[in-house]
N, C-alpha and C positions, 0 to 999 in steps of 0.2 A: 700126342705122345710127347711132343717138345714141350707143351705147357706142363705136363706132369713132371718131366725132368726139372723144369725151371723152379716148380713149386718145392721139389725135393731139395734143390740147391739152396733156396732161400731158407727152408727149415733147418738145414745143416749150418748155415751161417748165422742163425738166430735172429733173422729179420722176419717181421710178420707179413703175411701175405697182402697184397693190395686189396682195398675194400671195393666191392661193386659199386657202380654208380647208383644214386637214388633213383626211384621210379620216376618215369617221365623224362629222363635224361637231364644232363646238366648237372650243375651244383647248386647248393643253397647260397653260394657267395655271389659275386658280381656276375659270374658267368651266366647265371639263369636260375631257374627253380623257383619255387613259391617264396615270396618275401616273408621275413619273421613279422609276427603280428605286432601292431603299434599299440601303445597305451592310449586310451580315449582322451581326447583334448578336454581340458577344463571348460565349462561353460563360459560363454563370453559375457563380459560385464555389460550391464544395461547402458544405453546411450547416455551420454552426458546431459543432453537436454532432458530426458526423463528423470535423471537423478536430481536436477536442480529445481524441480517444480515445487513451488510453496503456494498453499491454496488460501492461507489465512495471514492477514497482515494487521498490525496494531501499532499505532504511532501516538503517544502522548506528546504534547507540544506546548511551547510558550511562544506568544506573539506580541506584536505591537500593532494597534489598530487605531485608525484615524478616519475622520470625515463624518458626515451625518449632521442633519438639522431637524429640529422641531419647530412648530409654528403654533402661536397662540392665535386661534381663530377668532376670538373676541376682539383683540386689539391689532392683529396683524402683525405682531412682533416675532421675530425669528431668533431662535436659540441654537448656537452651535454645540455640538456634542464634542467634548474635548478628547484629544488623543489619550490613550492609556494602554496599559498592558492587557493582554487577553490570554486565555489558556483554554485547552480542551483536549480532545483525542479523536482519532479516525480509526475505525475498524472496517476492514475489508475482507471479502471472499471471492476467490476466482473459481466458480464452479466448473467451467469448461476450458476454453483457451486462455492461457496465461495473460494475454494482453488486456482482456476485459475484466474489471474487477468491479463488484458491487460494494458500495461503501456506505457506512453511516457515520456522521459526524456530530459531535457536540462541541459548542463553543460558548464561552462565558466572558463577558467584559464588565468590569465595574468602573465606572466612569461618573461624570458630572456635566451638567450644561454651564455655559459661561456666564449665566445670570446668578446673582446671589440668592434670589427667592423666587426662581421661575414657577415653582409650584405653590406659592402664596400660602406658606403655612402661618398660623397665627401665633405659633410658639417659637419662631426662629426661622432660620434660612433653611429652605428646602431646595436643594439643587442636586443632590445625588441620583445617579440612574444606573440601574443593573439590566443587562441585556443577556438573555440565555437563548440559545439557538440550537435547534435540532434540525439536522438535514438527512436526506437519503438521496443517492445518485449513483452515477457510474464514473469509473476512472479508465482512461485508455493508457496503458503503459506501452511506450514505443520500443523498448529493448528490456523485455522482462528477464532475459538471462545474462545481461551485461552487468559490469560493475557499476556503471554510471547509467541511470534509467530516467530519462525524461518522461513526464506524463502531463496529461491534461484531464480535467474532471468537471463535471457539472452535477448540481443537485437543487432540490427544491425541499421546503420545510416550513417551519414556523418559528417566530421569535417572540419571546415574552419581553415586553418593556416594563419595569417596575420602578416607579419614581419614589423618591424619598417622601414619606408621608403616607404611603399605602396605595396610591394610585397606580393602576397598571392597565396595559392593553396588550393585545396579540396581533401579530401582523404576518401575512404571507411572506416567505422570504425565498429568493432565488440566489444562487451562487454559481460563479464561473471562476475557475482557478487553474494554475499551472505551477509546475515545480520541477524538482529533480530528487531522486534517490540515489545515494552514493552508499554502496555495500562494502563494509569492511570485512565481513565474512558472509557465508552463504546465507545466514538467517539473521544478520544484525547489520544496521547502517544508520545513516543520518537522512532526514528528509527536510527539504526546505520548500516552502510553498508561498505563493502569492495568491490571495483570494479576494474577489470583488463580491460584494454582498449588496443586494437590494432589498428594501423592506417596503411593503405595500399594505395599506390598509383598506383601500377601495372605499365602498360607500358605508362600510360599517366603522366609522371612526368613534373611538372611545378616548375621552380626555383622561389625562394623567393626573389631575388635581382631585384629591379626596376630601380636602378640608376647606375647599373654597369652590367658587364657581368658574374658575379660570378654564380656559379651553385650549390648553397645550396639548398637541397631539401630533401624530405623523402626518406629514403633508399629504394632500390628495393625490400628487403625483409620485409619491414615495421619497425615501430617502437612502442614501448610499454610503458605503463604507469600504476601505481597503484594509486588509489584514495581512501582515507579513509574518509568518511563523516558521519555527525550527523545531525539530524533535527527533527522538531516537525511534528508529524503524526496526520493528521485529517481524520476521517472517517464519511461518510454521508449515 
């Protein structure tokens, strides 16, 4: 009865009656009740490591190469290969873990020997020598996600020695190298590399003289060179 009189008094005063509490008790504010539904969170970005994976590398380079000797097996005379510029490119792919990269390399050097007529041409001095090398091997990258990435690599392949006048021979070639890649962006940088090369003819010696009977060839215990190169590095 008292509640009925209270409602009549509020109606006469122009005030709305109080609202009943929501089902389950409490209110929807801080005091309790079911919380308001939240908007779904946006999907998390992939980890940084996964974003930075690059599986293909390409490096054209220019270098300087020195070392190496040839021997005239007929006279016992030795001829040094003169230092000169070299150039080439390296292509690599990382099919699994980013530290291990399978790579192929092409190198070319146009040089000469230190004798004026080492290949004994009858129509003038024959002393120029071209070396073309193809290698296949592996590279180990110590820090594939860092800005500065030191690495080592090893490879084997073959080298064609072509002497002025048309004589040529092919040798088994082994290479060991080390260097560093410095990234300026995620897909571009500079690569500096020092490479040691060994050339071996074994028992299949072939002379480099086409126009005479000279016996200039790769020594039986091999010949060796060092190549210092720098190039632009692309990662895809």
